[in-house]
C-alpha positions in Angstrom: 136.1 109.1 112.0 137.3 106.0 114.1 135.7 107.4 117.2 132.2 106.2 115.1 132.1 102.8 117.6 129.7 99.6 117.0 129.5 97.5 119.5 127.6 94.3 117.3 125.0 92.7 119.3 124.1 88.8 119.3 127.5 88.8 117.5 128.8 85.1 118.1 124.4 83.7 117.3 124.3 85.8 114.2 127.9 84.8 112.5 126.9 80.8 113.8 123.7 81.6 112.6 124.3 83.1 109.1 126.9 79.5 108.5 129.4 81.8 106.2 131.2 80.0 103.6 134.9 81.0 101.7 134.5 83.0 98.8 131.1 84.1 99.9 129.2 86.9 98.9 127.2 88.7 101.6 125.5 91.6 102.5 125.0 93.8 105.7 122.0 96.3 104.9 123.0 98.3 108.1 126.4 98.3 108.1 126.4 100.9 111.0 130.5 101.7 112.4 131.6 97.9 110.8 131.0 95.5 113.7 128.9 92.6 111.9 131.0 92.7 108.5 133.9 92.2 110.5 132.9 89.4 111.9 131.8 87.7 108.7 135.4 88.5 107.0 137.0 87.4 110.0 134.7 84.3 109.5 135.7 82.1 106.5 138.8 83.7 103.4 138.0 85.3 100.9 134.3 86.7 101.9 133.2 90.1 99.8 130.7 91.9 101.4 128.4 95.1 100.1 127.5 97.2 103.4 124.6 99.9 103.0 123.9 102.6 105.2 122.0 105.9 105.2 124.6 107.6 106.8 128.1 109.0 105.3 129.6 109.3 109.2 128.7 105.4 110.0 130.2 104.4 105.8 133.7 106.8 106.3 134.4 104.8 109.9 133.9 101.8 108.7 136.4 102.3 105.6 138.6 103.4 108.6 138.4 100.6 110.8 138.2 97.8 108.1 141.6 99.0 106.6 142.8 99.7 110.0 141.7 95.8 111.0 143.2 94.4 108.2 144.2 96.3 104.6 142.8 93.9 102.4 139.6 93.7 103.8 138.8 97.4 102.7 138.9 95.9 98.9 137.0 93.2 100.2 133.3 95.4 100.6 132.0 97.6 98.3 129.6 100.5 100.2 126.5 101.6 99.1 124.8 104.9 100.3 121.4 105.0 101.3 118.3 104.0 102.8 118.5 99.7 102.1 114.5 99.8 101.4 115.7 101.8 98.0 118.9 99.6 97.0 118.6 97.3 94.3 121.2 94.4 93.9 121.3 94.2 89.7 120.9 90.7 89.4 123.4 89.5 92.4 122.5 86.9 94.8 124.3 86.5 98.1 125.3 83.9 100.3 123.6 85.4 103.5 122.2 88.9 104.5 122.4 90.8 108.2 119.9 93.3 108.9 120.7 95.1 112.8 118.0 97.4 112.7 117.2 101.2 114.5 119.6 103.7 116.1 122.8 102.7 116.2 125.0 103.3 119.4 127.5 105.9 117.8 124.2 107.9 117.5 122.6 107.7 120.4 126.3 108.6 122.3 126.6 112.0 120.0 124.5 114.5 121.2 124.3 116.8 118.3 122.6 113.9 116.6 119.6 114.4 118.4 118.3 111.2 119.3 118.6 111.0 122.8 117.1 113.1 125.8 120.5 112.7 128.3 122.1 115.8 126.4 120.7 119.0 125.7 121.2 119.0 121.8 118.8 120.1 118.7 116.3 118.0 118.1 117.3 116.1 115.1 117.4 112.2 114.5 117.6 112.2 110.8 119.5 109.0 110.1 120.4 110.2 106.7 121.4 114.3 107.1 120.6 114.6 103.8 117.0 113.9 104.5 115.1 117.3 105.2 112.3 116.2 107.5 113.7 116.4 111.1 112.4 115.7 115.2 111.9 119.6 115.5 109.7 119.6 112.1 107.2 117.0 113.3 107.2 118.1 116.7 106.9 122.0 115.5 104.8 121.5 112.8 102.7 118.6 112.9 98.8 119.1 114.2 97.7 117.3 117.8 95.8 114.3 115.8 98.9 113.0 113.8 101.5 113.5 116.9 98.9 111.5 118.8 99.1 108.7 116.5 102.6 108.1 116.4 103.1 109.0 119.7 100.3 105.6 120.2 101.0 103.3 117.1 104.5 103.9 117.1 105.7 104.3 120.9 103.0 102.6 122.1 102.7 105.6 124.7 99.1 105.3 126.3 99.0 109.1 127.8 99.5 109.7 123.5 96.5 112.1 123.8 97.3 114.1 127.2 101.4 114.3 125.5 100.5 115.5 122.2 98.3 118.3 123.7 100.8 119.4 126.1 103.5 119.9 123.1 100.9 121.9 120.8 100.7 124.3 124.3 104.1 125.0 124.9 105.5 124.8 121.2 107.7 125.7 119.7 110.0 123.1 121.1 114.5 123.5 120.4 116.1 120.8 122.0 116.0 117.5 123.4 115.4 118.1 127.0 112.9 120.7 126.7 110.7 118.2 124.7 111.8 115.2 127.1 110.7 117.4 130.2 107.4 118.4 129.0 106.4 114.7 128.5 107.9 113.9 131.7 105.1 116.3 133.2 102.6 114.5 131.6 103.1 111.9 134.3 102.8 111.8 138.1 105.1 113.0 140.1 105.8 108.6 141.5 106.4 107.8 137.8 109.1 109.9 136.4 111.6 108.2 138.2 111.4 104.9 137.7 114.2 102.5 135.3 112.3 103.8 132.0 112.5 107.9 131.3 108.4 108.9 130.9 109.9 110.3 127.3 111.8 107.3 125.9 108.4 105.9 124.2 107.7 109.5 122.3 111.7 109.4 121.4 111.4 106.0 119.6 108.0 107.5 117.9 109.9 110.0 116.8 112.6 108.6 115.7 110.5 106.0 113.6 108.3 108.6 111.9 111.6 110.6 111.4 113.5 108.0 109.0 109.9 106.4 108.4 111.4 103.1 109.6 108.7 100.8 109.3 108.3 101.8 106.3 111.3 100.9 104.5 111.7 97.7 106.8 108.9 96.5 105.0 109.5 97.0 101.9 113.3 95.5 103.0 111.9 92.4 104.1 109.6 92.1 101.1 112.4 91.9 98.5 115.4 90.3 100.1 114.8 86.9 100.4 114.7 87.4 96.8 118.3 88.4 96.4 119.7 85.2 98.5 121.2 82.2 97.0 119.4 79.2 97.3 120.2 77.9 100.7 121.1 81.5 101.7 120.5 82.7 105.0 119.0 86.0 106.4 119.6 87.1 109.8 117.4 90.2 111.4 118.3 91.8 115.0 115.6 94.0 116.2 114.9 96.2 119.9 111.7 96.5 120.2 108.2 94.4 119.1 106.8 96.3 116.1 109.9 95.7 114.5 110.0 92.0 115.8 106.5 91.6 114.6 107.1 92.9 111.3 110.2 89.9 110.7 108.3 87.1 112.7 105.2 87.6 109.9 107.9 88.6 106.9 109.6 85.1 107.5 106.7 83.0 108.1 104.5 84.0 105.0 107.4 83.8 102.8 107.0 80.8 101.1 110.9 80.8 99.6 112.3 80.7 103.4 112.2 77.9 105.8 112.2 79.9 109.6 115.0 78.7 111.1 114.2 80.4 114.7 110.4 79.2 116.3 111.3 81.8 118.5 114.1 84.8 118.4 117.2 84.7 119.9 118.4 86.8 122.6 121.1 88.4 124.8 122.8 85.9 127.2 123.2 87.6 130.5 127.4 88.1 130.1 126.6 90.1 126.9 123.9 92.3 128.6 125.8 92.9 131.1 129.4 94.0 129.3 126.0 95.4 126.6 123.2 96.7 128.3 122.1 98.0 124.8 121.8 94.2 124.2 118.8 93.3 126.3 116.3 94.0 124.0 117.9 92.9 120.9 115.8 90.1 119.2 117.4 87.7 116.3 115.3 85.3 114.0 116.4 83.9 111.1 115.5 82.1 107.9 117.0 80.0 105.0 115.7 80.3 101.0 114.7 77.0 100.4 113.3 77.7 96.7 115.0 79.2 93.9 
């Protein structure tokens, strides 16, 4: 379990922006491997955390990691397994809320989870392993128009229709690499070996569709400000423009919030060198100003 590694991105900026207070109660809506939660616990005395994740492997790994770092930390964290869109705080209010969106590094690096085309693996992509819908179900059963729509809207893939047609012609698919190869074949040969693999946008779109990420994010953003105490802060880290636009618009349109980041905070060169995945991360912060 402890092999579930979470390298928290923009951690210094997030902790500073969250303004952690002694004895405070914080909500980590996407605990992952517990990297950000650990930093919050270390930022001030007697901090408590409610930690959410829909991946039971992540929760088990976080429990083990916190107990290993400091045994008392495990007693200060209450876990809730599920999608953050379904969470109900039962009247609790928090001094701060964080959400680190997208797929966890460990999920990407575990071939059997099927999030990446770097390894041949079953087409899965479920963050919640108890749900039934997988990437294989979508690829092998959805019609051509539905596939084209998700590739275009969720992946901003300009060849969405061509790719959807080629997939329907060649299915069924069983593995990530089979699918990636067919997607790549839709591109001119000179475009197949650039910095970004041709399958990247389709795999992003599939992951979003499997996990209903954008719908869940919109629900969470509409509710989370009401869970903050007056003066409490919310920080959301996104990894692509579809998420970032929703965070920006939600913060700006909520009369209970004051936006603290006119432009998103992005990783500096040193962090990008240590963790290349931080390159696309964007942090937005807001504070609750009305009760």
